[in-house]
C-alpha positions, 0 to 999 in steps of 0.5 A: 452146313457150308460147302467143303473146299474141294482141291485137286492135287496134281503132278503134271509132267514126268516128275515122279516124285510126289511124296510132297504132293502126298503130304500136302493132300494129307493135309488138306484133308485134315484141315477137313477139305474134301481132296482129289489126288490125281498121281504122278504123271499126268498131262495138263488135259488131264489134269484139267479135265478132271478138275472140271469133272470133279468140279473142283475149287482149286487146283494145287499142282507139284512139280520137281522136274523143272517143267513148271514154266510150261506145264503150269501156265498150260493147266491155266491156259486149258482151264480158260479155255474150258470156262473154269477160270474160276478155280483157283491153281497154286503150284509148288515144288522146286521153282526158282525165285526168279521163275515166280514172278512169270507164273503168277503173271501166268495166273498161277496164284501162289507158290509153295516151296519145300519147308512151306508149312502146311498151314500157309498152304491151308490159310491161302485156300481158306482166303481165296476160294470164292463163295 
């Protein structure tokens, strides 16, 4: 039997709106993935500690507050420092087009903005999680 993909969904920073993150978490769960949702107002350090402790395959970050350029790369950096750079990191939320290239350069593998079908996120994870 194949191992279920385990995904951590997290809301870094002071953003208090989590409806989109909850929708994504539910869709991933419905697609057969094991999902851990950390809740709102998590620090990058808390997110990375949970990702490592739970031995996740992927981390999905959601940000609506505009702090994505600082918070998302910080999560990737901390994962690398902890030797966990094999964890796939993707993001979502209100991310301007101009910010996406820099986020990808920092190690965020994909950005899913409002209106993206959840099937696209599911497909991305299934295709990109290392066996």
